[in-house]
N, CA, C and O atoms as a printed pandas DataFrame, in Angstrom:
     atom_number atom_name residue_name chain_id  residue_number  x_coord  y_coord  z_coord
0              1         N          MET        A               1    0.839   -1.184    0.000
1              2        CA          MET        A               1    0.000    0.000    0.000
2              3         C          MET        A               1    0.877    1.239    0.000
3              4         O          MET        A               1    2.049    1.188    0.375
4              5         N          GLY        A               2    0.305    2.329   -0.418
5              6        CA          GLY        A               2    1.006    3.594   -0.409
6              7         C          GLY        A               2    0.117    4.678    0.167
7              8         O          GLY        A               2   -1.046    4.443    0.496
8              9         N          TYR        A               3    0.686    5.873    0.284
9             10        CA          TYR        A               3   -0.052    6.999    0.827
10            11         C          TYR        A               3    0.074    8.231   -0.052
11            12         O          TYR        A               3    1.158    8.581   -0.518
12            13         N          PHE        A               4   -1.057    8.874   -0.266
13            14        CA          PHE        A               4   -1.119   10.223   -0.806
14            15         C          PHE        A               4   -1.020   11.130    0.413
15            16         O          PHE        A               4   -1.815   10.993    1.343
16            17         N          VAL        A               5   -0.071   12.046    0.430
17            18        CA          VAL        A               5    0.133   12.926    1.578
18            19         C          VAL        A               5   -0.665   14.209    1.363
19            20         O          VAL        A               5   -0.432   14.959    0.415
20            21         N          ALA        A               6   -1.624   14.442    2.284
21            22        CA          ALA        A               6   -2.500   15.617    2.211
22            23         C          ALA        A               6   -2.037   16.647    3.237
23            24         O          ALA        A               6   -1.613   16.303    4.340
24            25         N          TYR        A               7   -2.127   17.911    2.849
25            26        CA          TYR        A               7   -1.676   19.002    3.704
26            27         C          TYR        A               7   -2.407   20.271    3.301
27            28         O          TYR        A               7   -2.989   20.339    2.219
28            29         N          ARG        A               8   -2.380   21.268    4.160
29            30        CA          ARG        A               8   -2.973   22.571    3.822
30            31         C          ARG        A               8   -1.945   23.353    3.015
31            32         O          ARG        A               8   -0.827   23.592    3.470
32            33         N          HIS        A               9   -2.344   23.744    1.815
33            34        CA          HIS        A               9   -1.448   24.475    0.928
34            35         C          HIS        A               9   -1.744   25.973    0.947
35            36         O          HIS        A               9   -0.855   26.781    1.214
36            37         N          THR        A              10   -2.983   26.339    0.666
37            38        CA          THR        A              10   -3.362   27.743    0.534
38            39         C          THR        A              10   -3.157   28.470    1.859
39            40         O          THR        A              10   -3.745   28.111    2.879
40            41         N          GLY        A              11   -2.320   29.488    1.824
41            42        CA          GLY        A              11   -2.062   30.290    3.011
42            43         C          GLY        A              11   -1.036   29.715    3.958
43            44         O          GLY        A              11   -0.704   30.347    4.961
44            45         N          ALA        A              12   -0.527   28.538    3.668
45            46        CA          ALA        A              12    0.476   27.921    4.540
46            47         C          ALA        A              12    1.846   28.560    4.312
47            48         O          ALA        A              12    2.131   29.055    3.221
48            49         N          ASP        A              13    2.670   28.548    5.322
49            50        CA          ASP        A              13    4.025   29.079    5.238
50            51         C          ASP        A              13    4.859   28.167    4.342
51            52         O          ASP        A              13    5.074   27.003    4.677
52            53         N          PRO        A              14    5.335   28.689    3.196
53            54        CA          PRO        A              14    6.120   27.841    2.282
54            55         C          PRO        A              14    7.373   27.255    2.929
55            56         O          PRO        A              14    7.757   26.127    2.619
56            57         N          GLY        A              15    8.007   28.000    3.814
57            58        CA          GLY        A              15    9.192   27.485    4.505
58            59         C          GLY        A              15    8.853   26.297    5.389
59            60         O          GLY        A              15    9.592   25.315    5.440
60            61         N          ARG        A              16    7.734   26.398    6.081
61            62        CA          ARG        A              16    7.297   25.290    6.942
62            63         C          ARG        A              16    6.983   24.063    6.094
63            64         O          ARG        A              16    7.388   22.954    6.441
64            65         N          LEU        A              17    6.260   24.250    4.977
65            66        CA          LEU        A              17    5.948   23.125    4.090
66            67         C          LEU        A              17    7.226   22.508    3.537
67            68         O          LEU        A              17    7.331   21.289    3.399
68            69         N          GLY        A              18    8.199   23.365    3.220
69            70        CA          GLY        A              18    9.464   22.887    2.677
70            71         C          GLY        A              18   10.256   22.023    3.648
71            72         O          GLY        A              18   11.079   21.208    3.230
72            73         N          ASP        A              19   10.012   22.200    4.939
73            74        CA          ASP        A              19   10.639   21.361    5.958
74            75         C          ASP        A              19    9.777   20.139    6.278
75            76         O          ASP        A              19   10.282   19.021    6.387
76            77         N          LEU        A              20    8.483   20.365    6.427
77            78        CA          LEU        A              20    7.543   19.349    6.891
78            79         C          LEU        A              20    7.313   18.228    5.874
79            80         O          LEU        A              20    7.436   17.050    6.210
80            81         N          LEU        A              21    6.984   18.586    4.652
81            82        CA          LEU        A              21    6.583   17.568    3.673
82            83         C          LEU        A              21    7.702   16.632    3.239
83            84         O          LEU        A              21    7.476   15.424    3.180
84            85         N          PRO        A              22    8.892   17.127    2.932
85            86        CA          PRO        A              22    9.967   16.174    2.611
86            87         C          PRO        A              22   10.279   15.240    3.784
87            88         O          PRO        A              22   10.587   14.067    3.573
88            89         N          ALA        A              23   10.203   15.748    5.016
89            90        CA          ALA        A              23   10.485   14.911    6.190
90            91         C          ALA        A              23    9.466   13.787    6.315
91            92         O          ALA        A              23    9.833   12.641    6.573
92            93         N          VAL        A              24    8.191   14.109    6.134
93            94        CA          VAL        A              24    7.141   13.089    6.241
94            95         C          VAL        A              24    7.271   12.073    5.113
95            96         O          VAL        A              24    7.224   10.866    5.348
96            97         N          CYS        A              25    7.432   12.561    3.897
97            98        CA          CYS        A              25    7.538   11.644    2.746
98            99         C          CYS        A              25    8.740   10.716    2.892
99           100         O          CYS        A              25    8.641    9.520    2.615
100          101         N          GLU        A              26    9.861   11.260    3.321
101          102        CA          GLU        A              26   11.068   10.443    3.509
102          103         C          GLU        A              26   10.843    9.375    4.587
103          104         O          GLU        A              26   11.265    8.230    4.425
104          105         N          SER        A              27   10.182    9.750    5.680
105          106        CA          SER        A              27    9.920    8.798    6.762
106          107         C          SER        A              27    8.979    7.693    6.310
107          108         O          SER        A              27    9.183    6.529    6.654
108          109         N          LEU        A              28    7.960    8.036    5.550
109          110        CA          LEU        A              28    7.056    7.011    5.030
110          111         C          LEU        A              28    7.800    6.064    4.082
111          112         O          LEU        A              28    7.587    4.852    4.114
112          113         N          ARG        A              29    8.664    6.621    3.247
113          114        CA          ARG        A              29    9.451    5.776    2.336
114          115         C          ARG        A              29   10.386    4.849    3.114
115          116         O          ARG        A              29   10.579    3.697    2.727
116          117         N          GLU        A              30   10.965    5.347    4.204
117          118        CA          GLU        A              30   11.835    4.510    5.036
118          119         C          GLU        A              30   11.071    3.318    5.602
119          120         O          GLU        A              30   11.659    2.269    5.865
120          121         N          ARG        A              31    9.773    3.475    5.788
121          122        CA          ARG        A              31    8.926    2.377    6.258
122          123         C          ARG        A              31    8.619    1.388    5.143
123          124         O          ARG        A              31    8.070    0.313    5.388
124          125         N          GLY        A              32    8.979    1.760    3.910
125          126        CA          GLY        A              32    8.692    0.896    2.773
126          127         C          GLY        A              32    7.402    1.250    2.047
127          128         O          GLY        A              32    6.932    0.487    1.203
128          129         N          GLU        A              33    6.831    2.398    2.372
129          130        CA          GLU        A              33    5.588    2.819    1.734
130          131         C          GLU        A              33    5.876    3.575    0.439
131          132         O          GLU        A              33    6.860    4.307    0.337
132          133         N          GLU        A              34    5.018    3.388   -0.526
133          134        CA          GLU        A              34    5.032    4.232   -1.721
134          135         C          GLU        A              34    4.350    5.534   -1.317
135          136         O          GLU        A              34    3.360    5.515   -0.586
136          137         N          VAL        A              35    4.875    6.668   -1.791
137          138        CA          VAL        A              35    4.369    7.973   -1.362
138          139         C          VAL        A              35    4.194    8.883   -2.557
139          140         O          VAL        A              35    5.008    8.889   -3.481
140          141         N          TYR        A              36    3.107    9.662   -2.526
141          142        CA          TYR        A              36    2.900   10.711   -3.517
142          143         C          TYR        A              36    2.435   11.964   -2.794
143          144         O          TYR        A              36    1.586   11.894   -1.905
144          145         N          CYS        A              37    2.989   13.109   -3.175
145          146        CA          CYS        A              37    2.628   14.390   -2.575
146          147         C          CYS        A              37    2.633   15.457   -3.671
147          148         O          CYS        A              37    3.646   15.660   -4.342
148          149         N          THR        A              38    1.506   16.133   -3.847
149          150        CA          THR        A              38    1.399   17.144   -4.912
150          151         C          THR        A              38    2.357   18.315   -4.700
151          152         O          THR        A              38    2.658   19.043   -5.646
152          153         N          TYR        A              39    2.831   18.503   -3.492
153          154        CA          TYR        A              39    3.752   19.596   -3.186
154          155         C          TYR        A              39    4.932   19.633   -4.157
155          156         O          TYR        A              39    5.395   20.704   -4.550
156          157         N          PHE        A              40    5.401   18.468   -4.530
157          158        CA          PHE        A              40    6.583   18.386   -5.377
158          159         C          PHE        A              40    6.283   18.621   -6.852
159          160         O          PHE        A              40    7.194   18.615   -7.679
160          161         N          GLN        A              41    5.009   18.827   -7.187
161          162        CA          GLN        A              41    4.617   19.102   -8.566
162          163         C          GLN        A              41    3.944   20.469   -8.736
163          164         O          GLN        A              41    3.388   20.753   -9.796
164          165         N          GLU        A              42    3.989   21.307   -7.711
165          166        CA          GLU        A              42    3.286   22.584   -7.755
166          167         C          GLU        A              42    3.691   23.438   -8.944
167          168         O          GLU        A              42    2.831   24.018   -9.607
168          169         N          GLU        A              43    4.963   23.526   -9.223
169          170        CA          GLU        A              43    5.417   24.345  -10.360
170          171         C          GLU        A              43    4.888   23.780  -11.677
171          172         O          GLU        A              43    4.505   24.530  -12.574
172          173         N          GLU        A              44    4.872   22.460  -11.780
173          174        CA          GLU        A              44    4.335   21.806  -12.976
174          175         C          GLU        A              44    2.854   22.140  -13.154
175          176         O          GLU        A              44    2.412   22.415  -14.270
176          177         N          PHE        A              45    2.094   22.117  -12.075
177          178        CA          PHE        A              45    0.667   22.459  -12.138
178          179         C          PHE        A              45    0.480   23.911  -12.571
179          180         O          PHE        A              45   -0.366   24.213  -13.413
180          181         N          LYS        A              46    1.276   24.804  -11.988
181          182        CA          LYS        A              46    1.186   26.230  -12.330
182          183         C          LYS        A              46    1.523   26.460  -13.790
183          184         O          LYS        A              46    0.782   27.145  -14.495
184          185         N          SER        A              47    2.627   25.899  -14.256
185          186        CA          SER        A              47    3.053   26.135  -15.640
186          187         C          SER        A              47    2.083   25.530  -16.641
187          188         O          SER        A              47    1.975   26.023  -17.764
188          189         N          ALA        A              48    1.376   24.474  -16.259
189          190        CA          ALA        A              48    0.371   23.864  -17.138
190          191         C          ALA        A              48   -0.978   24.579  -17.044
191          192         O          ALA        A              48   -1.904   24.272  -17.795
192          193         N          GLY        A              49   -1.079   25.530  -16.122
193          194        CA          GLY        A              49   -2.314   26.286  -15.969
194          195         C          GLY        A              49   -3.453   25.497  -15.349
195          196         O          GLY        A              49   -4.621   25.808  -15.580
196          197         N          HIS        A              50   -3.125   24.479  -14.564
197          198        CA          HIS        A              50   -4.174   23.668  -13.930
198          199         C          HIS        A              50   -4.963   24.490  -12.921
199          200         O          HIS        A              50   -4.394   25.200  -12.092
200          201         N          LYS        A              51   -6.255   24.382  -13.008
201          202        CA          LYS        A              51   -7.170   25.023  -12.064
202          203         C          LYS        A              51   -7.445   24.046  -10.922
203          204         O          LYS        A              51   -7.120   22.864  -11.032
204          205         N          PRO        A              52   -8.045   24.529   -9.817
205          206        CA          PRO        A              52   -8.293   23.655   -8.664
206          207         C          PRO        A              52   -9.045   22.368   -9.015
207          208         O          PRO        A              52   -8.721   21.310   -8.475
208          209         N          ARG        A              53  -10.038   22.432   -9.902
209          210        CA          ARG        A              53  -10.789   21.221  -10.237
210          211         C          ARG        A              53   -9.869   20.148  -10.830
211          212         O          ARG        A              53   -9.959   18.980  -10.452
212          213         N          ARG        A              54   -8.997   20.533  -11.744
213          214        CA          ARG        A              54   -8.086   19.569  -12.369
214          215         C          ARG        A              54   -7.094   19.007  -11.350
215          216         O          ARG        A              54   -6.753   17.825  -11.390
216          217         N          ILE        A              55   -6.638   19.865  -10.442
217          218        CA          ILE        A              55   -5.704   19.408   -9.417
218          219         C          ILE        A              55   -6.394   18.398   -8.501
219          220         O          ILE        A              55   -5.786   17.399   -8.117
220          221         N          MET        A              56   -7.672   18.649   -8.144
221          222        CA          MET        A              56   -8.405   17.695   -7.297
222          223         C          MET        A              56   -8.651   16.388   -8.036
223          224         O          MET        A              56   -8.550   15.316   -7.439
224          225         N          GLU        A              57   -8.970   16.455   -9.313
225          226        CA          GLU        A              57   -9.155   15.221  -10.095
226          227         C          GLU        A              57   -7.860   14.413  -10.092
227          228         O          GLU        A              57   -7.878   13.192   -9.935
228          229         N          HIS        A              58   -6.749   15.101  -10.266
229          230        CA          HIS        A              58   -5.429   14.455  -10.230
230          231         C          HIS        A              58   -5.199   13.828   -8.855
231          232         O          HIS        A              58   -4.719   12.699   -8.753
232          233         N          ALA        A              59   -5.543   14.566   -7.801
233          234        CA          ALA        A              59   -5.368   14.053   -6.442
234          235         C          ALA        A              59   -6.194   12.790   -6.236
235          236         O          ALA        A              59   -5.695   11.812   -5.678
236          237         N          PHE        A              60   -7.445   12.797   -6.676
237          238        CA          PHE        A              60   -8.295   11.619   -6.498
238          239         C          PHE        A              60   -7.735   10.414   -7.245
239          240         O          PHE        A              60   -7.779    9.294   -6.738
240          241         N          GLU        A              61   -7.213   10.636   -8.439
241          242        CA          GLU        A              61   -6.591    9.538   -9.203
242          243         C          GLU        A              61   -5.403    8.960   -8.422
243          244         O          GLU        A              61   -5.249    7.742   -8.327
244          245         N          LYS        A              62   -4.579    9.832   -7.875
245          246        CA          LYS        A              62   -3.393    9.387   -7.137
246          247         C          LYS        A              62   -3.779    8.701   -5.828
247          248         O          LYS        A              62   -3.170    7.701   -5.447
248          249         N          ILE        A              63   -4.791    9.236   -5.138
249          250        CA          ILE        A              63   -5.253    8.609   -3.893
250          251         C          ILE        A              63   -5.713    7.186   -4.184
251          252         O          ILE        A              63   -5.378    6.255   -3.451
252          253         N          GLU        A              64   -6.475    7.026   -5.248
253          254        CA          GLU        A              64   -6.982    5.708   -5.634
254          255         C          GLU        A              64   -5.813    4.754   -5.906
255          256         O          GLU        A              64   -5.836    3.598   -5.484
256          257         N          LYS        A              65   -4.806    5.244   -6.606
257          258        CA          LYS        A              65   -3.645    4.417   -6.937
258          259         C          LYS        A              65   -2.840    4.044   -5.688
259          260         O          LYS        A              65   -2.382    2.909   -5.555
260          261         N          MET        A              66   -2.671    5.004   -4.776
261          262        CA          MET        A              66   -1.892    4.760   -3.559
262          263         C          MET        A              66   -2.630    3.827   -2.599
263          264         O          MET        A              66   -2.018    2.975   -1.955
264          265         N          GLY        A              67   -3.933    3.994   -2.513
265          266        CA          GLY        A              67   -4.728    3.150   -1.624
266          267         C          GLY        A              67   -4.936    3.707   -0.235
267          268         O          GLY        A              67   -5.703    3.140    0.544
268          269         N          GLY        A              68   -4.274    4.805    0.100
269          270        CA          GLY        A              68   -4.418    5.397    1.420
270          271         C          GLY        A              68   -4.092    6.875    1.408
271          272         O          GLY        A              68   -3.481    7.392    0.474
272          273         N          LEU        A              69   -4.515    7.543    2.473
273          274        CA          LEU        A              69   -4.313    8.979    2.628
274          275         C          LEU        A              69   -3.617    9.227    3.957
275          276         O          LEU        A              69   -4.046    8.716    4.992
276          277         N          PHE        A              70   -2.545   10.010    3.930
277          278        CA          PHE        A              70   -1.838   10.420    5.142
278          279         C          PHE        A              70   -2.027   11.927    5.263
279          280         O          PHE        A              70   -1.478   12.692    4.470
280          281         N          VAL        A              71   -2.802   12.350    6.256
281          282        CA          VAL        A              71   -3.171   13.753    6.431
282          283         C          VAL        A              71   -2.285   14.390    7.497
283          284         O          VAL        A              71   -2.099   13.834    8.580
284          285         N          ILE        A              72   -1.743   15.562    7.175
285          286        CA          ILE        A              72   -0.962   16.328    8.140
286          287         C          ILE        A              72   -1.765   17.578    8.494
287          288         O          ILE        A              72   -2.052   18.411    7.634
288          289         N          ILE        A              73   -2.119   17.695    9.764
289          290        CA          ILE        A              73   -2.819   18.886   10.241
290          291         C          ILE        A              73   -1.836   19.638   11.125
291          292         O          ILE        A              73   -1.579   19.255   12.266
292          293         N          ASP        A              74   -1.294   20.718   10.573
293          294        CA          ASP        A              74   -0.222   21.441   11.250
294          295         C          ASP        A              74   -0.681   22.783   11.814
295          296         O          ASP        A              74    0.106   23.490   12.443
296          297         N          GLY        A              75   -1.959   23.144   11.594
297          298        CA          GLY        A              75   -2.474   24.419   12.093
298          299         C          GLY        A              75   -3.986   24.403   12.165
299          300         O          GLY        A              75   -4.633   23.459   11.713
300          301         N          GLU        A              76   -4.539   25.454   12.734
301          302        CA          GLU        A              76   -5.986   25.552   12.943
302          303         C          GLU        A              76   -6.768   25.864   11.660
303          304         O          GLU        A              76   -7.949   25.533   11.566
304          305         N          GLU        A              77   -6.130   26.489   10.688
305          306        CA          GLU        A              77   -6.828   26.908    9.484
306          307         C          GLU        A              77   -7.328   25.698    8.699
307          308         O          GLU        A              77   -6.668   24.660    8.650
308          309         N          LYS        A              78   -8.487   25.843    8.094
309          310        CA          LYS        A              78   -9.094   24.759    7.323
310          311         C          LYS        A              78   -8.518   24.710    5.911
311          312         O          LYS        A              78   -8.017   25.707    5.391
312          313         N          SER        A              79   -8.601   23.541    5.310
313          314        CA          SER        A              79   -8.180   23.332    3.931
314          315         C          SER        A              79   -9.317   22.648    3.187
315          316         O          SER        A              79   -9.651   21.498    3.474
316          317         N          GLU        A              80   -9.908   23.348    2.239
317          318        CA          GLU        A              80  -10.999   22.759    1.472
318          319         C          GLU        A              80  -10.541   21.521    0.715
319          320         O          GLU        A              80  -11.258   20.521    0.671
320          321         N          GLY        A              81   -9.362   21.578    0.123
321          322        CA          GLY        A              81   -8.841   20.437   -0.623
322          323         C          GLY        A              81   -8.649   19.223    0.268
323          324         O          GLY        A              81   -9.008   18.109   -0.112
324          325         N          MET        A              82   -8.084   19.431    1.458
325          326        CA          MET        A              82   -7.868   18.328    2.379
326          327         C          MET        A              82   -9.205   17.713    2.795
327          328         O          MET        A              82   -9.329   16.491    2.877
328          329         N          LEU        A              83  -10.194   18.551    3.054
329          330        CA          LEU        A              83  -11.512   18.038    3.432
330          331         C          LEU        A              83  -12.106   17.191    2.311
331          332         O          LEU        A              83  -12.721   16.157    2.572
332          333         N          MET        A              84  -11.924   17.625    1.066
333          334        CA          MET        A              84  -12.428   16.826   -0.059
334          335         C          MET        A              84  -11.689   15.501   -0.163
335          336         O          MET        A              84  -12.302   14.470   -0.444
336          337         N          GLU        A              85  -10.377   15.517    0.060
337          338        CA          GLU        A              85   -9.589   14.287    0.003
338          339         C          GLU        A              85  -10.015   13.303    1.086
339          340         O          GLU        A              85  -10.128   12.104    0.831
340          341         N          VAL        A              86  -10.250   13.810    2.295
341          342        CA          VAL        A              86  -10.707   12.945    3.390
342          343         C          VAL        A              86  -12.083   12.382    3.064
343          344         O          VAL        A              86  -12.331   11.195    3.275
344          345         N          GLY        A              87  -12.980   13.217    2.551
345          346        CA          GLY        A              87  -14.313   12.755    2.171
346          347         C          GLY        A              87  -14.262   11.715    1.069
347          348         O          GLY        A              87  -15.021   10.746    1.097
348          349         N          TYR        A              88  -13.391   11.900    0.112
349          350        CA          TYR        A              88  -13.220   10.939   -0.973
350          351         C          TYR        A              88  -12.820    9.571   -0.409
351          352         O          TYR        A              88  -13.370    8.541   -0.799
352          353         N          CYS        A              89  -11.859    9.580    0.511
353          354        CA          CYS        A              89  -11.403    8.316    1.106
354          355         C          CYS        A              89  -12.500    7.674    1.946
355          356         O          CYS        A              89  -12.652    6.453    1.935
356          357         N          ALA        A              90  -13.263    8.482    2.670
357          358        CA          ALA        A              90  -14.366    7.938    3.460
358          359         C          ALA        A              90  -15.390    7.278    2.546
359          360         O          ALA        A              90  -15.890    6.195    2.851
360          361         N          ALA        A              91  -15.700    7.920    1.438
361          362        CA          ALA        A              91  -16.688    7.375    0.497
362          363         C          ALA        A              91  -16.180    6.104   -0.177
363          364         O          ALA        A              91  -16.960    5.194   -0.457
364          365         N          LYS        A              92  -14.890    6.039   -0.435
365          366        CA          LYS        A              92  -14.299    4.894   -1.131
366          367         C          LYS        A              92  -13.827    3.789   -0.191
367          368         O          LYS        A              92  -13.437    2.714   -0.646
368          369         N          GLY        A              93  -13.858    4.043    1.106
369          370        CA          GLY        A              93  -13.390    3.047    2.069
370          371         C          GLY        A              93  -11.879    2.881    2.071
371          372         O          GLY        A              93  -11.372    1.798    2.366
372          373         N          LEU        A              94  -11.152    3.953    1.741
373          374        CA          LEU        A              94   -9.693    3.904    1.700
374          375         C          LEU        A              94   -9.119    4.316    3.054
375          376         O          LEU        A              94   -9.676    5.176    3.736
376          377         N          LYS        A              95   -8.020    3.705    3.432
377          378        CA          LYS        A              95   -7.400    3.970    4.731
378          379         C          LYS        A              95   -6.976    5.429    4.834
379          380         O          LYS        A              95   -6.409    6.000    3.903
380          381         N          THR        A              96   -7.269    6.020    5.999
381          382        CA          THR        A              96   -6.870    7.393    6.283
382          383         C          THR        A              96   -6.137    7.438    7.619
383          384         O          THR        A              96   -6.633    6.952    8.635
384          385         N          VAL        A              97   -4.954    8.028    7.595
385          386        CA          VAL        A              97   -4.154    8.236    8.803
386          387         C          VAL        A              97   -4.000    9.743    8.975
387          388         O          VAL        A              97   -3.700   10.451    8.014
388          389         N          VAL        A              98   -4.205   10.236   10.198
389          390        CA          VAL        A              98   -4.085   11.667   10.469
390          391         C          VAL        A              98   -3.006   11.906   11.512
391          392         O          VAL        A              98   -3.004   11.303   12.585
392          393         N          ALA        A              99   -2.087   12.807   11.168
393          394        CA          ALA        A              99   -1.074   13.293   12.103
394          395         C          ALA        A              99   -1.428   14.744   12.405
395          396         O          ALA        A              99   -1.393   15.590   11.511
396          397         N          LYS        A             100   -1.771   15.037   13.667
397          398        CA          LYS        A             100   -2.194   16.374   14.065
398          399         C          LYS        A             100   -1.187   16.942   15.049
399          400         O          LYS        A             100   -0.814   16.297   16.029
400          401         N          ARG        A             101   -0.756   18.170   14.764
401          402        CA          ARG        A             101    0.187   18.818   15.682
402          403         C          ARG        A             101   -0.510   19.088   17.012
403          404         O          ARG        A             101   -1.636   19.586   17.037
404          405         N          ARG        A             102    0.152   18.761   18.105
405          406        CA          ARG        A             102   -0.400   18.992   19.441
406          407         C          ARG        A             102   -0.739   20.478   19.592
407          408         O          ARG        A             102    0.052   21.350   19.230
408          409         N          GLY        A             103   -1.911   20.742   20.124
409          410        CA          GLY        A             103   -2.370   22.117   20.310
410          411         C          GLY        A             103   -3.399   22.539   19.283
411          412         O          GLY        A             103   -4.138   23.499   19.501
412          413         N          VAL        A             104   -3.456   21.833   18.168
413          414        CA          VAL        A             104   -4.494   22.125   17.168
414          415         C          VAL        A             104   -5.762   21.450   17.664
415          416         O          VAL        A             104   -5.801   20.230   17.823
416          417         N          GLU        A             105   -6.788   22.236   17.907
417          418        CA          GLU        A             105   -7.998   21.699   18.529
418          419         C          GLU        A             105   -9.233   21.787   17.648
419          420         O          GLU        A             105  -10.146   20.977   17.811
420          421         N          ASN        A             106   -9.299   22.720   16.738
421          422        CA          ASN        A             106  -10.522   23.021   16.008
422          423         C          ASN        A             106  -10.685   22.150   14.762
423          424         O          ASN        A             106  -10.786   22.666   13.648
424          425         N          THR        A             107  -10.711   20.813   14.955
425          426        CA          THR        A             107  -10.865   19.907   13.824
426          427         C          THR        A             107  -11.498   18.593   14.282
427          428         O          THR        A             107  -11.264   18.128   15.398
428          429         N          TYR        A             108  -12.284   18.022   13.419
429          430        CA          TYR        A             108  -12.858   16.695   13.687
430          431         C          TYR        A             108  -12.253   15.645   12.751
431          432         O          TYR        A             108  -12.619   14.472   12.833
432          433         N          ILE        A             109  -11.358   16.032   11.885
433          434        CA          ILE        A             109  -10.775   15.114   10.911
434          435         C          ILE        A             109  -10.129   13.886   11.567
435          436         O          ILE        A             109  -10.283   12.784   11.040
436          437         N          PRO        A             110   -9.412   14.025   12.697
437          438        CA          PRO        A             110   -8.855   12.813   13.310
438          439         C          PRO        A             110   -9.926   11.774   13.656
439          440         O          PRO        A             110   -9.653   10.574   13.630
440          441         N          ASN        A             111  -11.123   12.219   13.974
441          442        CA          ASN        A             111  -12.207   11.294   14.294
442          443         C          ASN        A             111  -12.721   10.544   13.071
443          444         O          ASN        A             111  -13.411    9.534   13.216
444          445         N          MET        A             112  -12.404   11.013   11.885
445          446        CA          MET        A             112  -12.829   10.359   10.647
446          447         C          MET        A             112  -11.788    9.357   10.161
447          448         O          MET        A             112  -12.037    8.603    9.220
448          449         N          ALA        A             113  -10.625    9.350   10.800
449          450        CA          ALA        A             113   -9.496    8.526   10.344
450          451         C          ALA        A             113   -9.576    7.104   10.876
451          452         O          ALA        A             113  -10.207    6.834   11.898
452          453         N          ASP        A             114   -8.919    6.206   10.155
453          454        CA          ASP        A             114   -8.730    4.845   10.637
454          455         C          ASP        A             114   -7.708    4.820   11.770
455          456         O          ASP        A             114   -7.768    3.975   12.663
456          457         N          HIS        A             115   -6.771    5.764   11.715
457          458        CA          HIS        A             115   -5.732    5.865   12.740
458          459         C          HIS        A             115   -5.302    7.320   12.819
459          460         O          HIS        A             115   -5.200    7.993   11.794
460          461         N          ASN        A             116   -5.049    7.813   14.035
461          462        CA          ASN        A             116   -4.553    9.183   14.177
462          463         C          ASN        A             116   -3.600    9.265   15.360
463          464         O          ASN        A             116   -3.643    8.440   16.273
464          465         N          PHE        A             117   -2.752   10.264   15.325
465          466        CA          PHE        A             117   -1.815   10.519   16.414
466          467         C          PHE        A             117   -1.431   11.987   16.411
467          468         O          PHE        A             117   -1.653   12.695   15.428
468          469         N          GLU        A             118   -0.853   12.441   17.518
469          470        CA          GLU        A             118   -0.389   13.816   17.641
470          471         C          GLU        A             118    1.136   13.859   17.604
471          472         O          GLU        A             118    1.815   12.897   17.963
472          473         N          TYR        A             119    1.652   15.002   17.159
473          474        CA          TYR        A             119    3.094   15.230   17.177
474          475         C          TYR        A             119    3.372   16.623   17.718
475          476         O          TYR        A             119    2.494   17.486   17.693
476          477         N          THR        A             120    4.576   16.847   18.204
477          478        CA          THR        A             120    4.937   18.153   18.770
478          479         C          THR        A             120    5.759   19.010   17.811
479          480         O          THR        A             120    5.599   20.230   17.771
480          481         N          ASP        A             121    6.626   18.379   17.048
481          482        CA          ASP        A             121    7.468   19.096   16.094
482          483         C          ASP        A             121    7.848   18.125   14.965
483          484         O          ASP        A             121    7.443   16.962   14.981
484          485         N          ILE        A             122    8.601   18.592   14.017
485          486        CA          ILE        A             122    8.926   17.761   12.851
486          487         C          ILE        A             122    9.719   16.519   13.252
487          488         O          ILE        A             122    9.473   15.438   12.718
488          489         N          GLU        A             123   10.648   16.650   14.162
489          490        CA          GLU        A             123   11.430   15.480   14.589
490          491         C          GLU        A             123   10.530   14.439   15.257
491          492         O          GLU        A             123   10.677   13.240   15.022
492          493         N          ASP        A             124    9.606   14.902   16.083
493          494        CA          ASP        A             124    8.660   13.995   16.725
494          495         C          ASP        A             124    7.765   13.328   15.681
495          496         O          ASP        A             124    7.479   12.135   15.771
496          497         N          LEU        A             125    7.334   14.096   14.706
497          498        CA          LEU        A             125    6.498   13.545   13.629
498          499         C          LEU        A             125    7.255   12.467   12.863
499          500         O          LEU        A             125    6.713   11.393   12.601
500          501         N          LYS        A             126    8.494   12.745   12.508
501          502        CA          LYS        A             126    9.293   11.755   11.782
502          503         C          LYS        A             126    9.435   10.457   12.577
503          504         O          LYS        A             126    9.260    9.368   12.030
504          505         N          SER        A             127    9.752   10.574   13.865
505          506        CA          SER        A             127    9.946    9.361   14.657
506          507         C          SER        A             127    8.634    8.595   14.809
507          508         O          SER        A             127    8.645    7.364   14.801
508          509         N          LYS        A             128    7.514    9.286   14.948
509          510        CA          LYS        A             128    6.231    8.594   15.073
510          511         C          LYS        A             128    5.843    7.916   13.763
511          512         O          LYS        A             128    5.290    6.816   13.773
512          513         N          VAL        A             129    6.126    8.560   12.646
513          514        CA          VAL        A             129    5.850    7.930   11.351
514          515         C          VAL        A             129    6.661    6.648   11.219
515          516         O          VAL        A             129    6.153    5.643   10.720
516          517         N          LEU        A             130    7.897    6.671   11.653
517          518        CA          LEU        A             130    8.755    5.491   11.550
518          519         C          LEU        A             130    8.343    4.369   12.492
519          520         O          LEU        A             130    8.516    3.197   12.160
520          521         N          GLU        A             131    7.799    4.705   13.666
521          522        CA          GLU        A             131    7.551    3.709   14.705
522          523         C          GLU        A             131    6.095    3.279   14.852
523          524         O          GLU        A             131    5.844    2.186   15.359
524          525         N          ASP        A             132    5.141    4.078   14.435
525          526        CA          ASP        A             132    3.732    3.822   14.711
526          527         C          ASP        A             132    3.231    2.604   13.935
527          528         O          ASP        A             132    3.337    2.558   12.710
528          529         N          GLN        A             133    2.696    1.637   14.637
529          530        CA          GLN        A             133    2.215    0.399   14.007
530          531         C          GLN        A             133    0.878    0.568   13.286
531          532         O          GLN        A             133    0.483   -0.303   12.511
532          533         N          GLY        A             134    0.176    1.678   13.529
533          534        CA          GLY        A             134   -1.116    1.883   12.883
534          535         C          GLY        A             134   -1.024    2.477   11.491
535          536         O          GLY        A             134   -2.029    2.625   10.796
536          537         N          ILE        A             135    0.194    2.816   11.093
537          538        CA          ILE        A             135    0.378    3.425    9.772
538          539         C          ILE        A             135    0.523    2.327    8.735
539          540         O          ILE        A             135    0.688    2.615    7.550
């Protein structure tokens, strides 16, 4: 099985994403998981002129291929795309794992997951991804 890595993009700190997403993807790969994350194709999407609908269609195709969704909730702000991805997996019966940063309270997404856990910082997140048996 593999994981499509979901995250909040719009309004997120690019520096934080640049640290967070490669760390998570690398840790999942170290576990032997196949991983896909749209973060690494953002420039390609922009240069091709992809609109949000096309990007979501692409995401759904990749989620289906991976077989699972790994959601990173790193802040209180909502992400419409992430909510659609979680809903897609719920409708399709695909595994969903949620990693929520400790202190983020205004979300019910972890309750929709097959497995969820909290992390304190990127190093803690990496170690939990490597060690957690529910992933």
